[in-house]
N, C-alpha and C positions, 0 to 999 in steps of 0.2 A: 354314377356319382352326379348328382345335380348341383350345378354352380350358379344357379339364378333363382331370383324370386320377385314377386311384385308387391309393391307397397303403394297405396294410394293411386292406383292406376299407372304407376311407372315401373317397368321391369329393369331390375338391376342384375347384370350378368358379370360374372368374374371369370378370368381367363385359366387360373389354376388354384390350387390350395394355397400356395404362398401368398397370392393376392388376397384370398378370403382372410387369412391370418392378419395380414397387414391392415386390412380395411376394418376388420373386427375389433382392433385394438382401441382402448381407451386413448384419448389424445396425448401424444407424447411429441415434444418439439423435434426429436431426431428423426421420426418418421415424417413429419411435415417437412423437414429440411430435405429429406431425400426424396420427397415426391411420392411417397407411396402410401400415405395416410388416406383415410376416408376424406372426401371434400365437403361432405355435409353430415349432419346428425343422422339424417334418413339413410344414407348410404352406410354409415356405420352400423345402424339397426339392421339393414338388409344383409349385410355381411354376417352379422351375428345370427340372423335367422338361418341363412345358408349353413354357417357352421354347426349350428344346433342339430341340423338334420345329417351332417356327415357322420360317418361311423369311425370307431377306433380304427378299423382296417383301412379306411380311405386315408386317414392321416399317416398311418404308419407306412402304407405302401407308396405314399406320395410326399416323402420328406422335403422340406424347404430347400435343401440342398442335396443334389443327387448322391446315392450311395457311392457310385463309382468314382466320383471326382473329389471326394471329401472324406478324410480319415476320421475326422470328428463324427460324421454321419455314421461311419462303419462302426466306430466304438459304441455309439448309442444303440444302434439297432442289433448289432451282434451280442450286446449285453442284456437283451430283453429276456424275461422268463416266458417261454413259449407257450407253457401251459395257461397262464393267465392271459396272454395275449389271444390265445384261440378261444378261450372262454368268453372274452369280452368283445372280440373283434367286430361283431355284428351290432353292438350296442351303439346308439346315436350319442353324441356328445351331449345333447340335451337330456336324455334319460340318465346318463352317467353323472352329470352335475346334480340331478335330483337326488340320485343315490347318496352322493358324497355329502351333501348339505343336511341330509336327514339326520336329526338327532339320535335316532335309533341305530345309525351306522356308526360301529365303533372305529376309532382311530387305528388300531391295530389291523383290523380288517382292511381298512383302507391302504395302510402301508403294504400289506402282503399283495393285494391285487395290483397296486400301482408298479410292481416290479415288472408287469407286462405292458406298461403304457410307454410309448415313445415320447420324446420331449415336445413333439408337435402336438400330441394329444394332450399332454399336461398343459402346455401353453393355451391351447384351445379352450380347455376347461376354464382357465383363469380368465379368459376373455369373455366368458359367459357369465361371470360372477360379479356380484356387486361388492363393494368394500366390505360389507358385513358378512357376506358369503365367504369371502376370502379368510376373514378373521375367525370365524366360527369353525371353518374346516382346519385351518392351520393350528388352532388351539387343541384340536383333538390329535394332531400328528406329533408323537413323541419320538424323538431320535436320541439315543444316548451313545456316547463314545468314551473311550478311555485311552489316555497317554499315561501320565503319572497319577492323575486323578480323573474321576468321571464327571462329565457335564451332560446336561440334556434332561435331567430329571425335572418334572414340572414345579417341585417344590423349591428348586434352587435357581438363582439368578447370578451367574459368574460375570465377570468383566475382564476383558483384555487391557492391560496397562500398555500404553503407547508413549514411552518416554523419549520421544524423537529430539534430536538436537541439531542445529543448523550447522554445526563444524564436527559433529561425531565426537565431541568432547566427553571422555568417559566420566569425569566428574559430574558434568551437567546431566549426562544420561542417568547416572546413578541417583542424583538427588531427586530427579523426577521419579525414578523407580520407588525410592524410599517414601516420597510423598504419597504416590498412589497406593502402595501397600498399606500406609498408615490410614488411608481412607477405606481400606478393604477392597481396593481395585487391583487386580492381578491374579485372581484365583483361576480365571479361564487360562490366561498365560501372560507372560511378559514378552512383547514383540517390538523389536525396534527396527524402523526403517533407516537404513544407513544412507548417508549422503555419497559416500565413495563405495562403489561396488567392486571391491577386490578382497582377495583372500585374507590378507593381513588385518584389514580393517574388520571384516566379518568374524575372524578369530578373536580379535582384540575384544569386541563387544561381546562375543559369545562367552568368553572367560570371565569378563566382569559380571555378567548375569549369572553364570554358574557359581561363582565365588560367593555371590550374596546367597544364592539359594542353599549352598552347602554350609555356610557359616551360620545362617539363621535357621536352618532346617524348614525352609519354606515350601510347602507342598504345592508346587505348581508346574508349569512348563515354559520352556523358553524357546525364542525363535528370533533370528536375525533376517529381515526381509530383502536380503540381496537376491540376485538371480540365483535360480536353484542350482545351476552348474557351479557357481561360486561357492554355495554353501557345501556342496558335494566334495570340492577340492579342500575346503576348510575341514571338514570332518575327517577326510582322508589323512590330514596333517595332524590330526588329534583333537580339533576344536570340539568342545562339548555343547551339543545342541539337542534339544527334545524333538523338535518338529522341524520338517523341511517346508519351507513356504514357496509358493509360486501363483502369479496371476494366471489365470486361464481364460479361455474364450470359447464361442460357439461355432467357429468355423475354422477350416483348415488354413486359410490365409491369415487369419487373426493369430492362431496358435503359432504358426511360422513366424509371424512378425514378433511375437513375445519370445521367440527362440525356444519353442517348446515342440517336442513330438512325443508320441505314444511311448516309444522306446525308451527315450530319456527319462520320462516319468516313471516308467516301469523299473528302470535301473535305480533311480533315486528312492523309489518307495522300498526296494529291496535292501539298499544301503543304509537308510535311516533305521530299519528293523534290525540290522546287524551291528550298526556302529553308533547308534543315537544313545542318549542317556535316559530315555523314557522307557517304560515297560510296554506300553502299547495295549492293544493291538492296532490302535488308530494313531498314525504318526505324520500324516500330511495335513498341511494347512492351505487352503486355497481362497483367493480373494477374486471377486467378479465384480460386475456393475453393468447396467443397462446402458447401452450405447457406446461401450468400449470398441467393438468392431466398427461401428460406424465412423468413429474418430480417427481411425487409421485406414478408412477406405477399405475395409476387409469385411463388409457386411453381406456381400453377395445379393444385394436387393431384398434382404430379409429384414422384417421388422425388429426392432431392438428388443422387445420383450420375448418374442419366439427365439432369438439368438440367446437370451439369457437363459431360457429353459434348456436349450441345447447344451449350454456351458454346464449346467448341473448334470445333465445326462452324461456328458464326458467325464465329469469329476467322480461320478459315483463308481466308476471303475476302481478307484483307489481307497475306497472307504476312509475319507479323511477324518481326522479328529474334529476339525472345525472348517466352516465356510462362512465368509460374510461377504455381503453385497455393500458396495459402496456407490449405488445409484445416487447420482447428485455430486459425485467427486469430479467429473469432468466439467460440467458447467451447463449453461443454458442451451447450447447447441444440442444437447442430448436430452436433458430434464430441465424444463424452462423455470418452474416455480415450486412452492411448497406444495401445492396440490398434486402436480404430477409426481414429485417425490414421495409423497405419502402413498399414492396408488402404487408406485413401483415397489416400495418397500413391502406392501401387503401382497402383491404378485410374487415378489421374490420368496417371502416366507412360505407361501403355498407352494409354489413350484419347486423349491428346494426341498422341502420336506416330502413333497409327493415323489421326488427323485431319490428319497432315502438319505438325504443329506442333513447334517447337523447344522442348521442354518443359524448363523449370527446376524447382527445388524450393525453396519457402519453408518449411523444416522448423520451423514455428512452433507455439507453444502459449500460450495465456493462463493466468494464475496461478489462474484459478478452475476451469481443468480438472483432471481426474484425470490428470495427466500430470507427468513432471518431467525433469530434465536427462538421465537415463539413457534415457528414451524418446526424447528428441530425438536424442541421438547414435546410437542404433539406427537411427532413420529416416534420418539424415544418412548414417551409413556404407552402408546398404542402397541409397539412392538413388544414391549416388556409385559403388557397384559395379554397379548395374543400367544406368548409363549416362546419367544426368541431364545435360542440356546445362550447367547451372551450379547453384550455390546461392548464397544470400546470406551475407554476413558483417557482423557488427556489433561494435562495441567491447565486449568481455567478453560478448558474445551477449545484451545487454540493451538494447532499444529504449527509451530514456529519453523518447522523445516518443510513441510509440504504446502504450507499457507492454505489452509482450509479449516472449517469449523467442525466441531464434532461434540460429543458428550464430554462433560468434566468429570473429575474424580468425585466432586461432592453431588453433582447430579446423580451418579450412580448409587452413592449411599442414599440418596433421597428416594430413588426408585425401588430400592429394596424395603423401605419402610411403606411406600405406597401399595406395593403388591403383595406384601407379606412373604416374598420369597427370600431365602437365605443364601450365603455363599456356598460354595463347595464344601461338603461336610469337613473334610480334613483341613481345609483352610479355615473354616469358621472356628473349629476347635483350637487351631494354632493362634488365631487372633484373640479368642478368649484368654488363652493361657498367657499371651502378651499383655493382657489388660486393655486392649485396644477396642473390643467389642463385647457386646452382651448377648445373651442366649437369643433375644429376639433380632439380632443382627443390628441393633441400633449401636452407634458408636459412643465410646466413653470420652471424657473430657481430655485424655491423652492422645486421642486419634486425630489424624489429619495433619500431624507435624512431622516432618522428615527428621527433625532433630532427635526425635525419640530413639532412632536406631544409632545416631552418632553418639548420644549420650550414654547408650547402653552397650 
C-alpha cells in the first residue's frame, strides 16, 4: 500500500489511510478546526492521487477507527456482503469511480455491488468525485422503503412536515400540521421535535398526530423525535407511533454520547415492528449530519465526511424508512458557508444511497453561518433534482423551537412543480379528494389554509 506521491518536484507522504482520507476531502471548516485538513490545494490533490491508487481492500482492511476498539466499525464491517467485497477488493478507487460515473452502469447494479463496500471505500469514492459526478451517480441510485406508504420512487417527491412549537403546545403544533398538510406537506411523515423529552409529553404529541390521521384518514406516518428510549417507554404504555426516531453517528464515542448502543437499537427495531401503528417493513427514522462527532469531541481524529459515511454504514443495519442529513445544522465550526453546505449535501446523498439508505435532505442552516436563503434554495433545488427521497417543510421555513432555517411549506409545493415530481400516490389521491390538489400536483385555491380542516 503506497501512501506517497510526487507533484511538481515535491513528495507528499501520508502516515496512514485515515490521514489520506482527511487530506483528500474538499474544504470543510470542521476539518480545518481539527487540524487534519490539507494545508494547500496541492496537498489535497496529492492525497486524492494517493487515494485513487488505493484498493477497496486497502481501505476495508484499514478502517479509520480500528475494529477492535469501536462497535460502529464492527457493525459496518460485519455487515458487508463478502461475495461482492472479494469480487472488487483488488479494484483501485480510481477505476471504481470511473465505473460508477459511466452512464452505461445502471443504478441497480451499483446498489448490488455497493453492499460489499465499507464506509471508508464509499467516502473515498466521494472524495474523488466532482459535484456533478456526485449528482449524476446519486440520481441513478433508487432506494424505496415502506411504512404505511412507500417513498423513494423517482417520480414522487414527499415532504416531512416539521410542526415544532417552542412550548409543545398541542394547538400550536396541530395548526402547523394542518397548514403543512394544506400545502401538500407531510406525505413522507409528520415528525415533531419536542422541547420536553419525557414519556408523558411524547405520548401527548403522538396521540394528537394519530387522532388527526385517523379522523381525516390521512395516509402518512407519524414520529415524535424524543430520545429513542423515551419513545420506547411511551409505546409500551400505548402511545401510537409509526416510526422510531434517533440521531446516530459514525464513532463509538459519539454513539455513546447520544445514548445509543447496537443492542438498544436492535431492541427498538423489534419493538416498533410489534407495537407500532405502521405496516412496515421499514420503521426506523435516523437523522445525521457532518460534524456532529467533532462537535462533541468524539471524532477520533477522523474527518467529518468519512464519519458521516460511517454513520450510514452503521444505520443500514436497521433498514430504516428514512434518513436525513442536517449538515449545516450545527454551525460554521463544522460547515462554514453555503458552498461547503452544498458540497456536504451532495456527498451525503451519494454516500447514503451507496450505503443502501433512503436519503432525505434537511437543507438547514443556522443564523450564524455564512449562508442565506438563496443558498438554502439552491441546495433544495439541487437535492430535489438529483433524487432525494424527501425534504423537510416548516412554517415559513423558520423553526421557532430549534432556531434554524429550513424549507418552507410553500417552497415544497414549488419544488413539485419545478421537478414534475408528485406526492406519495395515496396522499396525492387523498389531497385531490379533498379538493386541495390537482392531478399535476399543483395546488387549488383552497390549499395552503389551515382553516380548511377546521371549517370542515
